[in-house]
Backbone as ProteinMPNN parsed JSONL, in Angstrom:
{"seq_chain_A": "MSIVETERVLVVPTQVFHKAGYFQGFCGDVNRYLAEMLQPKHIRYIPRAEAEQDPSFKQLIPYVLFQHRSDEGEISVFQYTRGKGQGENRLHSKRSVGIGGHISSVDEQSALLATYEEGMRRELDEEVEINTPYTQQCIGLINDDLTEVGKVHLGVVHLVDVETPDIRPREIDLLGAGFAPVAQMLGELERFESWSQICLEALFRRSL", "coords_chain_A": {"N_chain_A": [[126.677, 139.488, 147.149], [127.885, 140.163, 144.021], [126.954, 143.443, 142.313], [126.712, 142.523, 139.502], [125.353, 139.873, 139.966], [123.055, 140.194, 141.61], [121.804, 142.752, 139.8], [118.871, 143.462, 137.887], [118.103, 143.655, 134.52], [116.625, 145.647, 131.754], [115.12, 144.398, 129.239], [114.254, 143.34, 126.002], [112.543, 140.835, 123.864], [113.997, 138.426, 121.651], [113.08, 138.059, 119.482], [111.294, 139.787, 118.708], [112.652, 141.868, 117.823], [113.647, 140.844, 115.569], [111.724, 140.556, 114.311], [111.426, 143.461, 114.05], [112.814, 143.712, 112.089], [115.392, 142.591, 111.102], [119.313, 143.129, 110.996], [122.352, 142.911, 110.659], [124.937, 145.248, 112.158], [125.391, 148.263, 112.145], [123.125, 150.289, 112.101], [120.372, 153.481, 110.823], [117.941, 153.563, 111.168], [116.358, 154.784, 113.65], [113.741, 155.377, 114.498], [111.834, 153.17, 113.411], [112.879, 151.253, 114.962], [112.692, 151.624, 117.948], [110.043, 152.874, 118.45], [108.341, 150.448, 118.49], [110.314, 148.24, 120.281], [110.18, 149.734, 122.757], [107.472, 149.071, 124.019], [105.239, 148.98, 126.302], [104.016, 146.032, 126.673], [106.163, 144.39, 125.424], [108.492, 144.694, 127.357], [110.671, 144.076, 129.216], [112.109, 143.033, 133.173], [114.975, 141.108, 133.758], [117.05, 139.45, 135.781], [120.484, 140.305, 135.703], [122.469, 138.598, 135.373], [121.276, 136.316, 134.27], [120.319, 137.251, 131.925], [122.598, 137.982, 130.329], [123.089, 135.202, 129.323], [121.383, 134.332, 128.019], [120.809, 134.494, 124.986], [118.032, 134.452, 123.965], [116.705, 136.531, 124.751], [117.041, 140.436, 124.35], [119.503, 143.144, 125.594], [118.787, 146.157, 126.26], [121.477, 148.954, 125.446], [122.372, 151.862, 125.766], [124.69, 153.615, 124.108], [126.899, 155.894, 124.169], [128.511, 158.255, 122.241], [130.805, 161.089, 122.899], [131.819, 163.555, 120.59], [133.987, 165.937, 118.962], [134.637, 168.68, 116.941], [137.367, 170.33, 115.909], [138.842, 173.859, 115.345], [139.79, 173.807, 112.986], [138.467, 171.391, 111.373], [138.699, 169.103, 112.061], [137.867, 165.7, 113.521], [137.593, 164.448, 116.864], [137.24, 162.013, 119.038], [136.051, 160.682, 121.993], [138.033, 158.606, 123.986], [138.604, 155.214, 125.375], [140.271, 152.774, 127.502], [139.119, 149.453, 128.454], [138.969, 148.768, 131.877], [139.528, 145.911, 134.629], [137.738, 146.265, 136.677], [135.163, 146.81, 135.192], [132.016, 146.089, 134.67], [131.245, 144.49, 132.738], [133.185, 141.354, 131.837], [133.787, 140.105, 129.85], [134.627, 142.327, 127.593], [137.544, 143.147, 128.973], [139.883, 145.006, 128.627], [139.881, 146.326, 126.469], [139.711, 148.708, 123.887], [137.245, 151.761, 123.651], [134.836, 153.421, 122.622], [132.561, 154.077, 123.398], [130.106, 155.194, 126.151], [127.831, 154.306, 128.551], [125.432, 152.067, 129.842], [123.066, 149.022, 130.962], [120.104, 149.569, 131.715], [118.347, 149.581, 133.992], [116.095, 147.743, 136.508], [116.169, 149.776, 138.556], [115.781, 152.581, 137.475], [113.487, 152.479, 136.789], [110.449, 154.421, 135.527], [107.514, 156.23, 134.831], [106.869, 156.294, 133.032], [107.644, 154.31, 129.629], [109.99, 155.321, 127.454], [110.943, 157.57, 129.268], [112.2, 155.928, 131.41], [114.14, 154.563, 129.579], [115.792, 157.103, 129.185], [116.398, 157.868, 131.737], [117.997, 155.918, 133.059], [120.164, 155.579, 131.327], [121.109, 158.496, 131.494], [122.247, 158.217, 134.153], [124.01, 156.186, 133.763], [125.999, 158.088, 132.419], [126.411, 159.751, 134.529], [127.367, 158.335, 135.969], [130.508, 157.584, 135.162], [131.436, 159.692, 133.66], [132.717, 163.125, 133.661], [131.43, 166.279, 132.836], [132.293, 168.567, 131.084], [131.534, 170.529, 129.513], [129.441, 172.326, 127.217], [127.31, 170.821, 125.295], [125.259, 169.204, 122.483], [122.486, 166.352, 122.267], [121.936, 164.242, 119.967], [120.149, 161.158, 119.038], [121.231, 158.384, 116.832], [121.027, 155.845, 115.485], [121.66, 152.215, 115.333], [123.367, 149.264, 117.215], [124.112, 145.83, 115.908], [125.3, 142.987, 116.881], [125.335, 140.181, 116.318], [128.013, 138.141, 115.882], [129.896, 138.184, 117.885], [129.787, 137.1, 121.642], [128.751, 138.129, 123.061], [127.66, 140.533, 121.969], [125.664, 138.866, 120.882], [123.489, 139.183, 123.28], [122.857, 141.762, 123.501], [122.445, 144.856, 122.591], [122.389, 147.76, 120.717], [122.115, 151.473, 121.269], [122.531, 154.039, 119.577], [123.896, 156.953, 120.766], [125.017, 160.671, 119.527], [126.956, 162.651, 120.918], [127.833, 165.988, 120.604], [130.159, 167.928, 121.766], [131.449, 171.044, 122.885], [133.784, 171.959, 123.851], [136.742, 169.763, 123.732], [136.276, 168.498, 126.788], [136.08, 166.37, 128.619], [135.71, 164.292, 131.344], [137.13, 160.964, 132.816], [135.764, 158.825, 135.815], [135.173, 156.927, 136.607], [137.439, 154.667, 137.423], [138.666, 152.756, 135.939], [138.611, 153.4, 133.425], [140.753, 153.415, 131.416], [143.145, 155.091, 130.05], [141.939, 157.668, 129.585], [140.618, 159.99, 126.976], [140.221, 162.25, 124.37], [140.611, 161.482, 120.88], [142.184, 161.742, 117.285], [139.686, 160.22, 114.562], [141.126, 159.265, 112.534], [143.427, 158.304, 113.394], [142.524, 156.212, 115.225], [140.56, 154.86, 112.969], [142.764, 153.267, 112.074], [143.942, 151.854, 113.727], [141.457, 149.567, 114.378], [141.079, 146.954, 115.377], [142.538, 146.999, 117.437], [139.842, 147.652, 119.102], [136.592, 147.026, 121.283], [134.142, 145.515, 119.38], [131.278, 146.67, 118.984], [132.319, 149.577, 119.164], [134.307, 149.564, 116.737], [132.447, 149.048, 114.865], [130.671, 151.637, 114.882], [132.499, 153.31, 114.785], [133.517, 152.782, 111.793], [130.988, 152.862, 110.417], [130.643, 156.033, 110.949], [132.605, 157.729, 110.7], [134.379, 156.562, 108.912], [133.83, 157.951, 106.575], [134.237, 160.51, 105.902], [136.68, 160.738, 106.39]], "CA_chain_A": [[126.548, 139.154, 146.5], [128.558, 141.303, 142.799], [125.536, 143.977, 141.546], [126.266, 141.88, 138.255], [124.2, 139.452, 140.523], [121.423, 140.876, 142.142], [120.934, 143.916, 139.267], [117.821, 143.31, 137.531], [118.128, 144.879, 133.948], [115.949, 145.741, 130.839], [115.585, 143.32, 128.186], [113.18, 142.656, 125.086], [112.493, 139.339, 123.091], [115.198, 138.963, 120.542], [112.042, 137.771, 118.443], [110.262, 141.149, 118.577], [113.881, 143.104, 117.494], [113.829, 140.048, 114.276], [110.416, 140.67, 113.07], [111.077, 144.69, 113.623], [114.16, 144.274, 110.815], [117.28, 142.175, 111.21], [120.042, 143.622, 110.217], [123.94, 143.076, 111.591], [126.089, 145.937, 112.213], [125.081, 149.934, 112.138], [121.591, 150.572, 111.27], [120.248, 154.85, 111.544], [116.453, 154.271, 111.555], [116.025, 154.514, 115.282], [112.363, 155.452, 115.249], [111.386, 151.959, 113.526], [112.933, 149.946, 116.32], [112.478, 152.342, 119.473], [108.932, 152.824, 118.764], [107.955, 148.901, 118.76], [110.557, 147.359, 121.38], [109.744, 150.479, 123.856], [106.145, 149.134, 124.16], [105.444, 148.141, 127.488], [104.417, 144.8, 126.261], [107.389, 143.79, 125.161], [109.737, 145.451, 127.856], [110.873, 143.306, 131.244], [113.608, 142.901, 133.767], [115.529, 139.976, 134.211], [118.343, 139.032, 136.379], [121.77, 140.314, 134.63], [123.28, 137.619, 135.558], [120.715, 135.165, 133.163], [120.344, 138.199, 130.745], [124.01, 137.664, 129.944], [123.503, 134.235, 128.807], [120.131, 134.13, 127.25], [120.017, 134.953, 123.319], [116.529, 134.799, 123.654], [116.394, 138.52, 125.025], [118.4, 141.989, 123.935], [119.691, 144.086, 126.499], [118.782, 147.83, 125.708], [122.005, 149.421, 126.685], [122.298, 153.328, 125.658], [126.048, 153.699, 123.81], [126.958, 157.272, 123.712], [129.649, 158.668, 121.637], [131.468, 162.392, 122.497], [132.647, 163.975, 119.266], [134.913, 166.96, 118.937], [135.578, 168.992, 116.132], [138.753, 171.426, 115.861], [138.5, 174.776, 114.223], [140.545, 173.3, 111.246], [137.622, 171.278, 111.203], [139.232, 167.354, 113.165], [137.087, 165.029, 113.978], [138.168, 163.286, 117.174], [135.82, 161.264, 119.879], [136.314, 160.209, 123.838], [138.07, 157.19, 123.506], [139.613, 154.358, 125.948], [140.464, 151.308, 127.747], [138.539, 148.992, 130.005], [139.693, 147.778, 133.542], [139.189, 144.342, 134.979], [136.484, 146.288, 137.089], [134.043, 146.976, 134.356], [131.297, 144.899, 134.496], [131.427, 143.025, 131.45], [134.857, 140.749, 131.931], [134.523, 139.98, 128.054], [135.508, 143.211, 127.038], [138.524, 144.032, 129.537], [141.321, 145.695, 127.9], [139.404, 146.437, 125.258], [139.507, 149.961, 123.945], [135.73, 151.912, 123.699], [134.373, 155.113, 122.358], [131.136, 153.778, 123.916], [129.702, 155.192, 127.285], [126.632, 153.969, 128.511], [125.358, 150.749, 130.004], [121.839, 148.571, 131.054], [118.944, 150.295, 132.108], [118.266, 148.62, 135.208], [114.759, 148.488, 137.336], [116.126, 150.757, 139.749], [115.756, 153.241, 136.417], [112.306, 152.912, 136.202], [109.9, 155.761, 135.418], [106.116, 156.236, 134.529], [106.69, 155.749, 130.548], [108.813, 153.533, 129.264], [111.023, 156.054, 127.153], [111.603, 158.111, 130.37], [112.643, 154.827, 132.191], [115.306, 154.553, 129.003], [116.534, 158.323, 129.052], [116.657, 157.896, 133.425], [119.47, 155.053, 132.957], [120.861, 156.74, 130.416], [121.522, 159.606, 132.525], [122.444, 157.708, 135.182], [125.176, 155.391, 133.461], [126.442, 158.694, 131.689], [126.951, 160.616, 135.615], [129.058, 157.324, 136.841], [131.961, 157.192, 134.338], [132.303, 160.78, 133.457], [132.357, 164.116, 134.192], [131.015, 166.87, 131.372], [132.215, 169.697, 131.537], [131.445, 171.412, 128.298], [127.969, 172.297, 126.865], [126.644, 169.933, 124.029], [124.726, 168.626, 122.077], [122.816, 165.181, 121.314], [120.998, 163.136, 118.934], [120.236, 159.478, 118.928], [121.113, 158.309, 115.613], [121.054, 154.292, 114.939], [121.115, 151.18, 116.478], [124.0, 148.482, 116.736], [123.715, 144.576, 116.743], [126.661, 142.038, 116.224], [125.671, 138.646, 116.579], [129.078, 137.532, 115.679], [130.26, 137.818, 119.679], [128.856, 136.618, 122.459], [128.583, 139.987, 123.666], [126.746, 140.896, 120.904], [124.362, 138.178, 121.111], [123.387, 139.493, 124.074], [122.787, 142.994, 123.735], [120.997, 145.838, 121.397], [123.126, 149.422, 121.142], [121.419, 152.627, 120.646], [123.616, 154.841, 119.639], [123.82, 158.533, 120.49], [126.046, 161.063, 119.595], [127.196, 164.232, 121.481], [128.492, 166.828, 119.989], [131.135, 168.956, 122.507], [131.939, 173.041, 122.351], [135.597, 171.804, 123.719], [137.237, 168.236, 124.364], [136.792, 168.593, 128.24], [135.134, 165.201, 129.211], [136.589, 163.501, 132.148], [136.752, 160.337, 133.559], [134.966, 159.244, 137.032], [135.405, 155.112, 137.206], [139.216, 154.44, 137.201], [138.819, 151.541, 135.418], [138.254, 153.736, 132.125], [141.791, 153.773, 131.225], [143.876, 156.054, 129.508], [141.145, 158.385, 128.436], [141.195, 161.018, 126.71], [140.009, 162.434, 123.059], [141.794, 160.944, 119.735], [141.283, 161.639, 116.088], [139.336, 159.459, 114.446], [141.661, 159.014, 111.543], [144.281, 157.547, 114.259], [141.29, 155.437, 115.814], [140.097, 154.297, 112.178], [144.159, 152.671, 111.82], [143.797, 150.376, 114.806], [140.651, 149.375, 114.856], [141.53, 146.006, 115.713], [142.23, 147.055, 119.112], [138.725, 148.143, 119.822], [135.629, 146.41, 121.2], [133.109, 145.17, 118.15], [130.627, 147.645, 118.656], [132.802, 150.505, 118.671], [134.531, 149.093, 115.397], [130.966, 149.689, 113.911], [130.494, 152.856, 115.215], [133.859, 154.334, 114.075], [133.205, 152.763, 110.202], [129.734, 153.396, 110.261], [130.036, 156.928, 111.492], [133.15, 158.248, 110.052], [135.04, 156.412, 107.77], [133.366, 158.529, 104.738], [134.691, 162.042, 106.578], [137.89, 161.505, 106.086]], "C_chain_A": [[127.255, 140.402, 145.235], [126.927, 142.558, 142.049], [125.077, 143.196, 140.082], [125.093, 140.408, 138.674], [123.295, 139.326, 140.819], [120.933, 142.216, 140.814], [119.99, 142.894, 138.42], [117.303, 144.34, 136.04], [116.811, 144.374, 132.621], [115.884, 144.934, 130.017], [114.329, 143.0, 126.95], [113.707, 141.244, 124.094], [113.251, 139.477, 121.997], [113.791, 138.907, 118.885], [111.66, 138.85, 117.882], [111.879, 142.156, 118.019], [113.736, 142.118, 115.833], [112.963, 140.909, 113.585], [110.073, 142.522, 112.641], [112.058, 144.707, 111.94], [115.195, 143.54, 111.335], [118.167, 142.651, 110.073], [121.678, 143.421, 111.396], [124.861, 144.119, 111.017], [125.314, 146.933, 112.382], [123.475, 149.554, 111.556], [120.982, 152.738, 111.811], [119.134, 154.735, 111.441], [116.133, 153.759, 112.687], [114.335, 154.606, 115.302], [111.59, 154.02, 114.761], [111.226, 150.692, 114.455], [112.465, 150.515, 117.358], [111.332, 152.554, 119.824], [108.312, 151.12, 118.97], [108.481, 147.968, 119.234], [110.349, 148.055, 122.546], [108.35, 150.225, 123.935], [106.071, 148.374, 125.407], [105.402, 146.741, 127.367], [105.31, 143.673, 125.684], [108.827, 143.812, 126.395], [109.092, 144.163, 129.564], [111.784, 143.023, 131.891], [113.88, 141.518, 134.213], [116.941, 139.897, 135.203], [119.448, 139.375, 135.362], [122.504, 139.431, 134.524], [122.82, 136.425, 134.228], [120.604, 135.899, 132.061], [121.713, 137.166, 129.988], [124.286, 136.57, 129.01], [122.027, 133.66, 127.81], [119.949, 135.202, 126.076], [118.64, 135.047, 122.869], [115.911, 136.151, 123.75], [117.999, 139.299, 124.334], [117.826, 142.818, 125.065], [119.714, 145.09, 126.296], [120.159, 148.349, 125.805], [122.398, 150.724, 125.19], [123.878, 153.599, 125.371], [126.399, 155.296, 122.985], [128.671, 157.772, 123.473], [129.829, 160.047, 121.842], [132.049, 162.572, 121.55], [133.245, 165.173, 119.388], [135.122, 167.574, 117.988], [136.124, 170.118, 115.693], [137.744, 172.158, 115.066], [139.257, 174.331, 112.618], [139.249, 172.122, 111.226], [138.336, 169.369, 111.425], [138.43, 167.07, 113.536], [138.099, 164.41, 114.993], [137.093, 163.378, 118.198], [136.363, 160.81, 121.527], [136.885, 158.843, 123.123], [138.527, 156.655, 125.029], [139.498, 153.046, 126.819], [139.605, 151.082, 128.604], [138.982, 148.357, 130.94], [139.025, 146.696, 133.601], [137.744, 145.061, 135.931], [134.968, 146.974, 136.307], [133.194, 145.982, 134.053], [130.769, 144.17, 133.929], [132.444, 142.247, 131.293], [134.676, 140.639, 130.631], [134.872, 140.727, 127.695], [136.579, 144.02, 127.764], [139.258, 144.034, 128.764], [141.159, 145.879, 126.87], [139.426, 148.404, 125.07], [137.661, 150.255, 123.307], [136.139, 153.134, 122.97], [132.811, 155.565, 122.769], [130.88, 154.324, 125.552], [128.584, 154.879, 127.541], [126.97, 152.674, 129.341], [124.051, 150.388, 130.181], [121.482, 149.191, 131.621], [118.178, 148.938, 133.363], [117.244, 149.327, 135.815], [114.528, 149.605, 138.047], [115.766, 152.403, 138.937], [114.464, 153.733, 136.31], [111.559, 153.871, 136.36], [108.588, 155.508, 134.903], [106.105, 155.643, 133.218], [108.294, 155.25, 130.845], [110.577, 154.661, 128.489], [111.869, 157.347, 128.384], [112.412, 157.015, 131.345], [114.184, 154.764, 131.073], [116.529, 156.06, 129.373], [117.321, 158.346, 130.436], [118.023, 157.267, 133.316], [119.952, 155.115, 132.013], [121.803, 157.755, 131.13], [122.755, 159.29, 133.891], [124.062, 156.791, 135.231], [126.499, 157.085, 132.894], [127.269, 159.15, 133.224], [128.242, 159.682, 136.842], [129.865, 157.258, 136.614], [132.239, 158.411, 133.609], [131.616, 162.187, 133.953], [132.019, 164.987, 132.805], [131.285, 168.191, 131.829], [132.72, 171.505, 130.837], [129.849, 171.375, 127.757], [128.148, 171.129, 125.889], [125.527, 169.609, 123.763], [124.274, 167.499, 122.122], [121.867, 164.975, 120.832], [121.464, 161.519, 119.163], [119.819, 159.282, 117.511], [121.498, 156.939, 114.805], [121.61, 153.503, 116.511], [122.968, 150.141, 116.08], [123.543, 147.306, 116.716], [124.89, 144.173, 116.356], [125.916, 141.05, 117.228], [126.364, 137.577, 116.075], [129.671, 137.375, 117.324], [129.372, 137.457, 120.469], [128.484, 137.228, 123.65], [127.206, 140.416, 123.343], [125.466, 140.199, 120.903], [123.08, 138.485, 122.222], [122.449, 140.921, 124.775], [122.357, 143.88, 122.844], [121.72, 147.217, 121.712], [122.064, 150.032, 120.717], [122.653, 153.802, 121.08], [123.387, 156.655, 119.916], [124.959, 159.389, 120.514], [125.818, 162.528, 120.194], [128.424, 165.023, 120.759], [128.917, 167.817, 121.374], [131.422, 169.924, 122.458], [133.7, 172.17, 122.263], [135.708, 170.277, 124.544], [136.918, 168.366, 125.925], [135.332, 167.395, 128.642], [136.129, 164.26, 130.249], [136.585, 162.565, 132.822], [136.115, 160.369, 135.265], [135.403, 158.193, 137.686], [137.227, 155.733, 137.012], [139.548, 153.191, 136.822], [138.671, 151.91, 134.149], [139.27, 154.227, 132.069], [142.081, 154.316, 130.333], [142.644, 157.198, 128.703], [140.766, 159.521, 128.241], [140.2, 161.027, 124.748], [140.975, 162.391, 122.282], [140.672, 161.337, 118.535], [141.14, 160.391, 115.435], [140.028, 158.733, 113.186], [143.136, 158.115, 112.362], [143.583, 156.013, 114.674], [141.323, 154.422, 114.159], [141.351, 153.214, 111.99], [144.193, 151.751, 112.779], [142.452, 150.192, 115.091], [140.784, 147.981, 115.355], [141.816, 145.881, 117.578], [140.686, 147.382, 119.571], [137.647, 146.568, 119.82], [134.803, 145.859, 119.541], [132.097, 146.61, 117.872], [131.32, 148.676, 118.892], [133.847, 150.865, 117.31], [133.69, 149.748, 114.402], [130.544, 150.283, 113.962], [131.487, 153.619, 114.111], [133.943, 153.888, 112.363], [131.718, 153.017, 110.062], [129.704, 155.216, 110.072], [131.266, 158.388, 110.764], [134.161, 157.84, 109.276], [134.859, 157.752, 106.542], [133.925, 160.503, 104.926], [135.637, 162.427, 106.4], [138.746, 161.484, 104.237]], "O_chain_A": [[127.12, 141.579, 145.569], [126.046, 142.093, 141.327], [123.959, 143.118, 139.573], [124.23, 139.997, 137.898], [122.54, 138.43, 140.442], [119.773, 142.623, 140.868], [120.284, 141.707, 138.287], [116.55, 145.312, 136.094], [116.257, 143.28, 132.51], [117.015, 144.46, 129.911], [113.434, 142.25, 127.34], [114.824, 140.841, 123.768], [113.243, 140.53, 121.359], [113.732, 139.486, 117.8], [111.646, 138.971, 116.657], [111.708, 143.374, 117.957], [113.728, 142.863, 114.853], [113.186, 141.699, 112.668], [109.307, 143.005, 111.807], [111.949, 145.491, 110.997], [115.918, 144.118, 112.147], [118.008, 142.649, 108.852], [121.856, 143.763, 112.565], [125.417, 144.091, 109.92], [124.248, 146.572, 112.881], [123.005, 148.714, 110.788], [121.204, 153.184, 112.937], [118.64, 155.855, 111.575], [115.719, 152.616, 112.877], [113.711, 153.915, 116.108], [110.744, 153.601, 115.551], [110.406, 149.805, 114.694], [111.603, 149.818, 117.894], [111.041, 152.556, 121.02], [107.74, 150.968, 120.05], [107.961, 146.858, 119.113], [110.279, 147.349, 123.552], [107.741, 151.294, 123.929], [106.689, 147.327, 125.6], [106.354, 146.067, 127.759], [105.143, 142.459, 125.561], [109.856, 143.142, 126.314], [108.161, 143.786, 130.276], [112.684, 142.598, 131.167], [113.117, 140.874, 134.934], [117.843, 140.676, 134.894], [119.419, 138.833, 134.257], [123.279, 139.377, 133.568], [123.6, 135.846, 133.473], [120.784, 135.263, 131.023], [121.718, 136.093, 129.386], [125.179, 136.584, 128.163], [121.935, 132.672, 127.082], [119.316, 136.258, 126.06], [118.176, 135.516, 121.83], [115.003, 136.696, 123.124], [119.16, 139.007, 124.045], [116.694, 143.123, 125.44], [120.863, 145.431, 126.012], [120.271, 148.104, 127.006], [122.609, 150.458, 124.006], [124.504, 153.833, 126.405], [126.249, 155.686, 121.827], [129.649, 157.686, 124.215], [129.105, 160.677, 121.07], [132.99, 161.8, 121.366], [132.766, 165.629, 120.426], [136.234, 167.177, 117.641], [135.424, 170.93, 115.09], [136.699, 171.854, 114.491], [139.045, 174.682, 111.457], [139.266, 172.296, 110.008], [138.165, 168.609, 110.472], [137.779, 167.951, 114.097], [139.16, 163.927, 114.6], [136.288, 164.297, 118.35], [137.587, 160.775, 121.652], [136.456, 158.225, 122.149], [138.803, 157.508, 125.872], [138.494, 152.346, 126.689], [139.187, 151.906, 129.416], [139.437, 147.232, 130.736], [138.088, 146.414, 132.854], [136.706, 144.4, 135.888], [133.995, 147.48, 136.866], [133.496, 145.073, 133.28], [129.968, 143.308, 134.291], [132.845, 142.476, 130.152], [135.596, 141.192, 130.028], [135.879, 140.39, 127.073], [136.746, 145.212, 127.507], [139.419, 143.037, 128.06], [142.074, 145.701, 126.066], [139.193, 149.19, 125.988], [136.967, 149.408, 122.743], [137.228, 153.67, 122.766], [132.149, 156.595, 122.641], [131.631, 153.722, 126.319], [127.887, 155.172, 126.569], [128.09, 152.216, 129.569], [123.336, 151.242, 129.657], [122.288, 149.743, 132.37], [117.712, 147.8, 133.3], [117.083, 150.544, 135.905], [113.504, 150.256, 138.25], [115.51, 153.356, 139.673], [114.137, 154.86, 135.938], [111.789, 154.477, 137.406], [108.487, 154.371, 134.444], [105.47, 154.771, 132.626], [109.293, 155.463, 131.532], [111.738, 154.668, 128.898], [113.005, 157.816, 128.31], [113.315, 157.481, 132.039], [115.273, 154.898, 131.63], [117.713, 155.995, 129.703], [118.501, 158.69, 130.511], [119.055, 157.926, 133.449], [120.404, 153.98, 131.863], [123.028, 157.704, 131.24], [123.706, 159.932, 134.336], [124.896, 156.696, 136.131], [127.714, 156.985, 133.067], [128.49, 159.008, 133.288], [129.111, 159.905, 137.685], [130.622, 156.867, 137.503], [133.233, 158.376, 132.884], [130.499, 162.38, 134.431], [132.302, 164.466, 131.727], [130.697, 168.811, 132.715], [133.35, 172.536, 131.073], [129.161, 170.37, 127.937], [129.243, 170.572, 125.807], [124.658, 169.645, 124.634], [125.25, 166.751, 122.058], [120.82, 165.503, 121.208], [122.533, 160.94, 119.357], [118.777, 159.647, 116.966], [122.121, 156.919, 113.743], [121.819, 153.755, 117.698], [123.601, 150.276, 115.032], [122.517, 147.188, 117.385], [125.565, 144.837, 115.569], [125.881, 141.072, 118.458], [125.905, 136.464, 115.819], [129.806, 136.24, 117.782], [128.187, 137.449, 120.135], [128.074, 136.914, 124.768], [126.161, 140.59, 123.971], [124.374, 140.768, 120.919], [121.928, 138.093, 122.036], [121.793, 141.113, 125.799], [121.594, 143.287, 122.081], [121.643, 147.729, 122.829], [121.191, 149.533, 120.007], [123.269, 154.202, 122.068], [122.719, 157.383, 119.181], [125.88, 159.134, 121.291], [124.874, 163.301, 120.03], [129.575, 164.681, 120.487], [128.014, 168.405, 121.968], [132.08, 169.922, 121.417], [134.446, 171.896, 121.322], [135.088, 169.822, 125.505], [138.059, 168.245, 126.371], [134.131, 167.578, 128.843], [137.13, 163.65, 129.875], [135.991, 162.847, 133.863], [135.969, 161.406, 135.912], [135.868, 158.167, 138.825], [137.83, 156.741, 136.643], [140.524, 152.573, 137.246], [138.562, 150.946, 133.391], [139.348, 155.383, 132.483], [141.265, 154.183, 129.42], [142.572, 157.423, 127.495], [140.522, 160.233, 129.215], [139.732, 160.053, 124.159], [142.051, 162.942, 122.514], [139.442, 161.358, 118.475], [142.007, 159.52, 115.506], [139.543, 157.667, 112.808], [143.76, 157.302, 111.68], [144.098, 154.92, 114.439], [142.002, 153.395, 114.124], [140.912, 152.099, 111.71], [144.59, 150.645, 112.412], [142.12, 150.679, 116.172], [140.146, 148.139, 116.396], [141.484, 145.117, 118.483], [140.563, 147.257, 120.79], [137.662, 145.583, 119.082], [135.505, 146.128, 118.567], [132.137, 147.365, 116.9], [130.322, 149.391, 118.808], [134.136, 151.995, 116.916], [133.931, 150.569, 113.517], [129.569, 150.234, 113.212], [131.285, 154.233, 113.064], [134.468, 154.734, 111.639], [131.575, 153.7, 109.048], [128.943, 155.737, 109.257], [130.953, 159.538, 110.457], [134.932, 158.714, 108.881], [135.739, 158.275, 105.858], [133.886, 161.404, 104.088], [135.989, 163.596, 106.244], [139.763, 162.142, 104.02]]}, "name": "protein", "num_of_chains": 1, "seq": "MSIVETERVLVVPTQVFHKAGYFQGFCGDVNRYLAEMLQPKHIRYIPRAEAEQDPSFKQLIPYVLFQHRSDEGEISVFQYTRGKGQGENRLHSKRSVGIGGHISSVDEQSALLATYEEGMRRELDEEVEINTPYTQQCIGLINDDLTEVGKVHLGVVHLVDVETPDIRPREIDLLGAGFAPVAQMLGELERFESWSQICLEALFRRSL"}
């Protein structure tokens, strides 16, 4: 069996998300949503294969962007193309600016926030090598019910500011990985997965 068939992933009922305040696209009100959704009464772990087909649940996905600002003030962001070995086959060959993935039952800690943070740390360790000092903050959420993938996921966006653009892929299926100017990526939005399009527009369009 593949990991997708055996993994149990953290989900919250979609109704809980809607009750907190439905939105489509990007929302910067992190505390409003996570305070409600990361309550033990809402959380459960279900088989990933089941979760991928059931829009009555939302899988919480850390979505981490690495940003570098040059001495001249130019902003660049780590990006890559998803290879066929990436778990979500509906996103294969799409470009992405997000690193992260599912919170799994193997990440479970005594506190839900610690579980979430452990899952994010594990995903980052699996996918990239960070060779630079950095700071990070949780800045928003993504919901995209216009795609089949988006209907069953809710992204939690973390922005990481790196001192130098020294991030290396660990996974061979992060193809063409490296930093690129946001101005360039905004001109090629149609090549990116929907979450990346939403983030690039929400976070960087005004800076140009």
